N, C-alpha and C positions, 0 to 999 in steps of 0.2 A: 529505355532511353539509351542505355549503354550499348545494346545490340544494334540499334539504328545508327548510333554515332560510329560504331566500328565499321558498319557497312558503308557509311558515307566516306570515312577515311580510306577504306579500301577502294571505293570507286574513284576517289581522287588520285590514289596512287596508281591505279590501273590506267586512268586517263593520262596521267603525267608520263608514264612509261610509254604508252602506245603513241602519244602525240608529242614526244620529246623534241622532234624536229621543228615544231611549230613555235611561233613567237608569242602565243597567248600568255597573258599574265593571270595568275590565280588571284582572285579578289577575296578579301576578307569577308567571311559570311556574317550576316546579322546575328547579334547575340540571341535574339528571340525570333521565333517564327511569327509572321503576320498573316492572319486569316480573317478577311472581312468580306461581306457580301452586300452589295447595294441593289435595292429593288425599286424601280420607279416607272411610272407611266405605263405599267402593264407590259413593257418590253421584255421584262425578265419574270419568269414564273417560278414558283417553288413546287417541286414534286418530290416528296420523300426527302426533303432537305437538299436536293440537287439544285444547282443553278442551271436553268434551261433558257436558252435564248434563240428563238426562231428568227432566221434571217431570209430575206427575199432577194431574188436576183435583181441587181441594179441598186440595191442599198449600198451605202458606204459604211465600212467598219473602220474605226480607229482603234488601234491597239497601242495603249499608252503605258510606258514603264515610268514609274515615279519613285523618287526618293526625297522625302521632305527635309528641309533644313530644320535643325533643332533649335530650341531657344525662342525667346519672346518675339524677336524680330521676324523669324521665320513664320511663327504662328500668326502674327499680325498681318504679314504679307498675304498669306493664304486666306485669311478672313476678308481682306480687302478684295482679293481676286474673286472670291465666292460672291461677295456683295455686289460687285459690279458685273460679273458674268451671268449670274442667274437671270436677271432681266432679259439679256440677250437670248438666252436659252428659251425663255417663255415666249418670245416673239417668233420662234421657228420650231418646226416639228423635229425636235431633237430630244434624245434621252440618254442619260448616263445609265447604261443598261446593266452594268455589273462590275464588280471588283473582286479580284482573287489575290491573296497575298503571295509573296515570294518566300519560300522556306529557306532556300539556299541558292547562292550563286556558285555553280560548279565550275564554269569557265566564263571569264570576262574580266575586263580591266576595271569595271565598276560594278556595283550591285544595285539592284532595285528593291524597294520595299513592297510594291504592289504592281499589279497589272490591271489596268482599267479598260473597259470596252465601251466605246461610244458609238451610237448608230445614227446615221443620217438617212433620210428616205431616198436621196438621189444625189448625184454629183452637183447639180445646180444648187441645191441647198447648202451642200458642203462648201462650194466656192463662194457663195454669198456670205457665209459666216466668216470664212477665212479673209475675205476682202473687206470686212466691216472695219471702219476706222476705230471704233470703240474696242473691238476685239484685238486689233493690232496693238492698242495702247496697253493691253493686259500683259504684254510680254515682259515688261519690267517687273510686274508683280510675280510672274512665274519664276523669273530668275532669282528673285529675292525669297520666294517661298519654298522653292524646291532645289536641292542640289543637283537633281537630275530629272528631266522631263522630256522623254523621247516619245514622239507619237508617230506611228506608222499607219498609213492609210491604204485600204484596199477596196476595190469595187467587187461586191459579191457576184460571182459569175453565174451561179445557180442556187436555187433554194437549198438551205441547209439548216441544221439545228446544232447549235453549240451547247454542249452539256458538260457540267463539271459535277461529277458524282463523288460525294464524300467517302464512298467505299473504295475509290480508286486513287491512284497516284498520277500526277501529270508533270511532264516536262515541256518547257518552251525553248526552242532553238531558233536563233536568228543568225542567218548565214549570208555573208558577202562572198560571192564566188570569185575565183581567180579568173581574170580576164583571158589568160592563156589557156585555161582548162575549164570553161564554164559548165561542161556537161558532166564533169567528174563527180560533183556533189550528188547529182541525180543517180549516178551509177553506185555511189556509196549507199544512198538511202534505199535504193531498190535492192541492193545486195543484202543489207542487214535486215530488210523487211522479211526476207525468206525465213528468219529465225523468230519473227515476232510471235507466231502462234505458240512456239515452244516455250518462250519466256513470259507469255501472258501480256502482250502488248499489241497496240494497233495504232495506226495514223488516225488521230482524231481530225486534224485539219492540215493541209498543206497550202499556204497562201503564197501566190506569186503576183507579179506586176504590182509591186509595192511602191508607194511614194512616201516621202517625208512630209509630215505636217509640221512637226516641231522636232528639233534636235539640239541636244545640249553639248554634243561632241563636235569633233571637227571632220567627221566623215563627209566627203563631197557627194556621195551617191547613196541611195537607199539600199537596203539588203535585197538579195535576189529571192530569198525564201524565208518564210516564218512557218515553223513546223511545231505543231502541238501533238505530243504522243501520249496516249492513255496507257497506264500500266495497271495490271491487277494488284500489284503491291510494289513497295519501294525496292525490293530485292531484284525485280525484273531488270533494272538497268545494269546492275552488276553482273547478272547472268549473261546479258547481251555482250557486255564488254569482254567476257572471257570465252565467248563462243567462237567456233571456227568461222562462222559467217562474218563476224566482225573483223577477225584477224585477216581474212581473205580480201576484205574490202577497205581496210583502214587506210591503205595507200591512196585510194581515190579521194578520201577525205583530206588528206595532207596536201595533195596536188590541186584539189578542186576549190579550196576555201582560202580566202585571203584574210578574213576576220570572222570571228565566231563568238556568239554569246549563248550561254546554256544555263537554264534556270530550272530548279525543282520548285513547283508551285505548291502552295498549301492546299490541303483539302478544304473545300468551301464549308463555311458554317453559316447558320442563319441567326442573325443577332436579334 
């Protein structure tokens, strides 16, 4: 544990030094790691303790970052939300496909406890649920039950498989690009990707054309990209941050991003 904590502190110091010109605020990390996995309706399968979610072109994926309110009132609000929303779910082909914990918030003004993945068969089903009067009334319970509940929606452009392997490490990056330099973030990502093989990393998913479903903050527009990177181990990120490829392309990150959230996800477990 001491070794991992030292690496995390070093990662933070490196990021702070390299991104000193940016205005991001470091968030306090949760005291304990959260790692939970939900399996329902066959949308998520277990293979050697991995979480595997097959997605088809045209389906709608919601990526939801949550942080529950503590105390009795928060628990009661979440119970009321579940009691009223589950019947709506049963009326539609919807599945809570999976949940992965957030181990640490590396960059961000707030932190999340979990990342949930919700799948809809198509945009029509998604719009019908969002427009349901009973669903709209649930917003009060969401505000009372969660300190944070940000849902980002993306239409799957081509068949893919989302997989979270407990033997790997994962990071989730949410980027709002700078309107004056919208292409610089891609230049940054493509540049650092040249070092991925050397540090044991790969792009698991790069989602674009994102819409807000729910937001707890005051951002008027959705992010430009949500990127999930798979790492062979937790040391891979630190190796990347000290590489020539990162130093050569960090300037594109600073000029290309207006806001940024960066999370290390927990390895999935099967409860």
